DRENLO-491150 format. One record per atom (N, C-alpha, C, O): x, y, z. Coordinates in pm, whole numbers, plus 50000, padded with zeros to 5 digits. Layout:
<rs>
XYZ/...
</rs>
This chain:
<rs>
191598299753433/190238295453411/189328307653412/189328315453508/188558309253306/187608320353297/186268316153355/185808304953336/185648325353427/184288323153472/183368329653371/183588341053331/182338322553329/181418327453228/180168332953293/179678327553392/179648343653236/178358349053278/177258341153208/177488335053103/176088341253267/174958333653211/174698337353065/174438328452984/174768350153031/174508354352893/175558348952798/175238345252685/176808348352842/177888342752758/177618327952730/177858323052620/177138321052831/176838306752815/175668304852719/175698296052633/174628313052734/173488312552643/173948314652499/173538307452408/174798324752478/175278327752343/176148316552287/176068313452168/176968310452372/177818299352327/176948287352285/177248280852185/175888284652359/174988273652323/174248276852194/174108268152108/173778289252178/173098293252055/174038292251935/173618288151826/175288295851954/176258294851845/176488280251804/176608277251686/176558271351902/176728257051872/175518251851794/175678244151699/174328255951834/173118251851763/173128257151619/172818249951524/173498269751604/173528276151473/174578269651383/174308266651267/175768267551436/176868261851357/176558247751308/176988243751200/175808240351388/175488226551351/174168225251276/173868214751219/173388235951275/172088235351210/171078227151288/170068222851232/171328224951415/170448216951500/169418226151566/169478228651686/168478231051486/167538240951537/166128235551555/165258242751605/165878223151514/164548217051532/164458210651670/165468208251736/163228207951713/163028201451842/162638186951823/161908183751728/163088178151910/164118180952011/165478183051944/165718178251833/166338190152013/167668193251960/168368180351920/168438170851999/168898180151799/169588168351745/171048168351792/171918174351729/171288161451902/172638161051959/173618153751868/174798157251863/173148143751795/174038136651703/174578145851595/175738144751554/173738155051549/174178164651448/175258173851504/176228177151434/175088177951629/176088186551694/177398178851710/178478184051680/177298166451759/178508158351777/179248156551645/180478157451641/178518154251539/179128152551407/179788165551361/180908165251310/179108176651377/179658189651338/180968192751409/181898197951349/181038189451538/182228192651618/183208180951626/184178181351702/182948170551548/183848158951541/184088152751679/185228149551716/182998151051754/183048144551885/182398130951868/181238129951826/183128120451900/182618106851884/181908102652013/182468103252122/180658098151996/179848093852111/179938078852128/179828071252032/180138074952252/180148060752287/179268058752409/179268066952502/178538047752408/177718043952524/178438032652595/178938023352532/178478033452727/179138022952806/178448021852941/177828031352989/178548010252999/178028008353133/179088013753230/180178008153243/178728024653296/179628031053392/179038029353532/177888025253546/179808032453632/179268032353768/178058041553770/178028051553698/177058038253851/175818045853849/176018060653877/175278068953825/177008064153960/177208078253993/178018085653886/178248097653900/178438078753781/179148085153671/178188086353554/177748076353497/177868098753518/176928101153409/177618101153273/177088096053175/178808106953269/179508107653142/180928112453158/181338117153264/181688111053049/183088114853047/183398121052911/182938115952808/184168131852910/184658137752787/186168136152786/186848140552878/186688129852681/188118127852668/188568135552545/188088132852434/189478145052563/189978153052452/191488151452443/192218154552537/191958146652329/193388144752308/193708149652167/193248143852069/194478160052159/194838166352032/193578168751949/192718176451991/193438162351834/192298164751746/191228154051760/190338153051675/191298145951864/190318135451888/189558138652016/190138142052119/188238137452006/187408139652124/186368128652131/185668125752034/186278122652248/185328111752272/184438115652389/184908120652491/183158113152373/182198115552479/181588102052512/181008095352426/181728097952637/181198085152682/180048088052777/180188095652873/178898081852750/177708084052832/177278070752894/177418060152833/176758071553014/176328059553086/175058054053023/173998060153030/175178042352960/174048036352888/172938031452980/171828028852934/173218030153110/172188025253201/171278036453252/170288033753319/171598049053221/170758060253264/169618062453166/169708058753049/168548068553215/167378071953134/167828080653016/168788088353027/167138079552903/167518086852782/167538101952805/168398108752749/166618107352885/166648121752912/167908125752988/168488136252963/168308117153081/169538120053156/170748118853064/171678126753074/170738109052974/171828107652878/171918120152791/173028125052765/170788125352744/170788137452661/171368149252738/172148157052684/170968150652865/171498161652945/172998159952967/173748169652962/173418147652990/174848144853009/175638148252884/176698154452892/175138144152769/175818147352642/175938162452627/176998167552593/174838169552652/174858184152642/175808190252745/176498200052716/175838184652864/176748189152971/178198187552926/178998196852940/178538175952873/179918173652828/180268182552709/181398187152697/179288185152622/179518194852514/179778208652571/180498216652512/179178211652686/179468224152756/180928225052797/181568235352779/181458214152852/182888214052885/183718215952758/184688223552757/183338209052652/184048210052525/184058224552476/185108229652436/182918231052478/182798244552423/183378255152515/184028264552468/183158253852646/183548264352739/184938262552800/185638272352825/185338250152825/186528247852906/187698241452833/188838241952881/187448235552720/188508228052652/189528237352585/190728235652608/189098246852506/189948256852442/191178251152374/192238257452377/191068239652314/192208234052242/193398231452331/194538232452287/193148228252457/194228226552553/195218215452518/196268214252581/194878207452417/195788196552382/197178201552346/198148194152359/197278213552302/198608218852267/199468220952390/200688222752379/198848220752508/199598222552631/200078209452691/200798209352790/199678198352631/199928185352690/200858177252603/200868178752481/201618168652665/202458159052594/201538148852528/200458146152580/201938143352416/201098134152337/200398123552420/199278119652388/201018118752523/200418107752599/199418112552703/198748104352766/199298125552723/198378130652824/197058134552760/197008138252643/195998133652839/194658137252794/193998145952898/194288144853017/193118154552853/192288162352944/190978154952956/190328152252855/190558151553076/189328144053097/188398152053187/188788156453295/187168153953140/186128160153222/185178148953260/184668141953173/184948147153387/184118136153430/182988141353516/183218148553614/181768137853480/180598142153555/180268131453658/179708121053624/180628134153782/180408124653890/179798132354007/180268143054044/178748126854064/178168132954184/177598146754157/177168149754046/177598154954258/177058168454249/178188178554254/179228175854314/178018190454192/179078200454191/179598204354328/180758208354339/178798203454431/179258207254564/179958196054638/180498198154746/179948184254579/180538172654646/182038174154665/182708181554593/182548167054763/183988166854788/184758161354669/185968163354659/184058154254579/184708148854459/185468159654386/186558157354334/184898171554380/185498182454304/186568189954383/187248198654328/186718186654509/187718193354591/188988184954606/189998189754657/188928172454561/190098163754576/191178167654475/190868172954369/192448164954508/193558168554419/193448161754281/193998166954184/192758150454271/192658143354143/191488148254059/191318143653946/190688157654110/189538162654036/189988169853909/190978177253910/189258167653801/189608174053674/188728186053643/188988193153546/187708188453724/186858200153706/186598206653839/186818200753945/186128218953834/185798226453954/184278227553966/183568225553868/183778230654085/182338232854098/181828243654001/180728242453948/182618254153980/182228264853886/182108259453744/181148262753673/183058251253701/182988245453567/181768236253553/181138235853448/181448229053659/180278220253656/178988228353646/178078224553571/178888239353721/177698248053711/177588253653570/176498254053513/178708258153514/178698263753379/178278253253276/177508256253185/178788241153290/178418230453197/176938226953210/176288223953110/176398227353331/174958224953350/174128236053285/173108233353222/174558248553302/173848259653240/173908258453087/172918261053018/175058254453035/175208252552891/174268241552842/173608243152740/174228230452915/173358219252876/171898223752869/171198220452773/171448231352968/170068236252968/169828245552849/168798244752783/170778254452823/170638263852712/170678256752577/170018261052483/171438246052568/171548238552442/170278230452416/169748230552304/169798223452516/168618214852499/167308222452501/166318218152441/167308233752570/166088241752585/166408256352552/166408264852641/166668259152424/167078272752385/166038283152429/164838281352411/166538293952487/165668304252542/164608309152443/163438310052481/164958312352318/163908317252227/162798306952204/161628310552192/163158294152197/162158283752174/161298281352298/160108278752287/161918282352415/161168280952540/160178292452554/159008290352588/160638304552527/159758316152541/158598315452441/157478319152474/158858310952320/157798309252221/156818298452265/155608300552258/157318287252311/156468276252356/155638280252478/154508275752494/156208288652562/155498292852684/154218300452650/153248300152725/154218307252537/153028314752496/151878305452457/150718309452456/152218292952426/151218283352380/150788273452489/149948264852463/151338274752608/151028265252716/150618272652843/151028284052865/149818266052924/149498270753058/150538264753151/150378253353196/151568272053181/152698266353255/152418264653404/153288259953478/151238268453448/150868265353586/150218251653593/149918246653701/150008245553478/149418232253469/150548222053454/151298222653356/150658212853549/151768203153545/151738194553419/152778189853375/150568192553360/150488184653238/151098192153120/151698186053032/150938205453117/151558213253011/153068213753026/153788213552926/153568214353148/155008213953172/155558200453127/156608199653064/154828189753159/155238176353117/155238175252965/156138169152907/154248180852901/154168180752755/155338188452694/155938184152596/155638199852752/156768207852706/158078200252723/158938200552636/158218193352836/159428185252860/159558174352754/160658171952704/158468167852720/158508157552615/158908163652480/159698157652407/158368175252448/158698181952321/160198184652310/160778183152203/160818188652421/162238191852422/163098179652457/164328180552457/162468168252487/163138155752525/164078157752644/165248154152642/163508163652749/164228165752875/163308161152988/162128158552966/163848160353107/163028156553221/162138168353262/162428179853230/161078165153332/160188175753383/160938184753480/160718196853484/161828178753559/162618186753653/163508196653580/163578208353617/164188191953474/165048200953396/164228212153334/164648223653332/163058208753283/162178218953222/161728229053326/161748241153300/161318224353443/160868233453549/161978243053590/161728254953607/163178237853606/164318246253644/164598256653535/164828268453565/164568252353408/164838261453297/163768272453289/164098284053265/162518268853309/161438278753306/161638289153417/161348300953397/162118284653532/162388294053642/163608302653611/163608314653637/164668296453555/165868304153520/165548315453423/166058326553436/164708312353326/164348322253225/163248331753272/162828340653199/162798329553396/161738337653457/160448337053374/159678346653370/160238325653308/158988323353238/157908320053339/156748323753322/158298313053444/157438310853560/158258314353683/159478313053684/157578318753786/158248321953910/158338309353996/157448300853991/159388308354072/159558297154163/158448297154267/157988307654312/158028285154303/156998283854408/157488289754539/156688294054622/158798289954558/159378295554681/159138310454689/158868315854796/159248317354572/159098331854573/157638336154569/157328347954582/156738326554551/155318330054542/154718332054679/153528335054691/
</rs>
């Protein structure tokens, strides 16, 4: 398992956007799914399960929890695409036809869920998939450009920016801090 640096994750997300032509806002996840031949399905899952990526040979299915808010669904789809892009690596060739690689987003990366023998991902893979999701939905160049047009110390402008990118205000705030567009209130 390779550990990715933040810049590698940013570049991988930008490449996915470029390859699919999904460069308008909000990012067109359906276009990305179509480009990468990933079939999206909505299903009622347990509340603590946001989504699942199932990859078997040349078939890939992404299942998202239909009971979650649309912004959370978008982040989950982007998160699972992160597993697809960063962690999948065509691993189907390593598996017998009846086996599948499943990435399941359950709970928090630090939870014991990821430490159990049945876990299919590691806390590191979950952090990387979250970073990928943020980079995919809120591309750094577009965030930096938008930041020039908004007063990011105004919560209404952050909310407006979140709506433009179709993400939650919390996701937008975290991304703005990651990109050092705004400083964390903790460091102030």
